[in-house]
N, C-alpha and C positions, 0 to 999 in steps of 0.2 A: 711940377710939384708932387704929383702922384708917384712919379718914378723915384723921387727921393724917399718917400715914405716906404715904398716897397723895398728899396735897396737897404734902408736902415733896418727894417724888419728882418730881412734875409741875413744881414750881417749879425744882428743880435742872436738869431737862431744858430748860426754857425759858431759863434763864440760860446754859447751855452752848451752846444753839443760836444765841443772839443774839451770841455772842462772835465769830462769823465775819463780822459786818457791818463793812464798811470803806468809807472814802471814798477811792477810788483815781483820782480825777480828775487831770488833768494840770496844774491850776492850784490854788494855795492862796491864800485871802484871809487876810491877817494884820491883825487889827483893832487900832486904836489906842485903843480904849476902855479904861477901867480894868479890869484883869484880862487884857487883851490876848489874847483867844482866837484861834483859827484854824479855818478850814474848808477842807479839801482835796477838796471834792466838785464842782469845776467842770471842765468839759471844754473850755471855750474861755476865752480871755483876756477876751472881751467879757462873758461871764457874770460873771466875777470882778469886773471893773471896775464893772459895773452894781450889784453888791452893795455894794462899798465906797464908791461915789460919794456916797451920802447919809449914811453913818455914820462915814467916815474909815478909813483903813488903806491897805494896798498889796497888790499881787498878785505872787506869785513862782511859779516852776515847782515842781511837786511832785517832789522828788528820790526819793521812794519809790513813784512811780507804777509800775504793772505794765507799762504800755506807754509808752515815751518818745515824745514827739511827733517826727514826722519832718518836718523842714523842707523836704525836697525833695518836689515834687509829681510823682507818677508819671503819665505820659500814655501811654495805649495807642494805638498807631497801627496801624490795619488797612491791609494792603497791597492 
């Protein structure tokens, strides 16, 4: 009986700790297969395009990404 209590507590801890996992890439692949899933774990457009090129779909920017892509390139100039 004690083993069941310990096992259920361990299982609850594992379930709660994995809930923080997220895919916060800046690009999402939207698949055109039946069921139409998506994957927002890509950090470059090229990664996303390589994934959907063989299976079909399209890529779009992740509107929920923690860091929005900055289109301006910052150049540091030493004087």
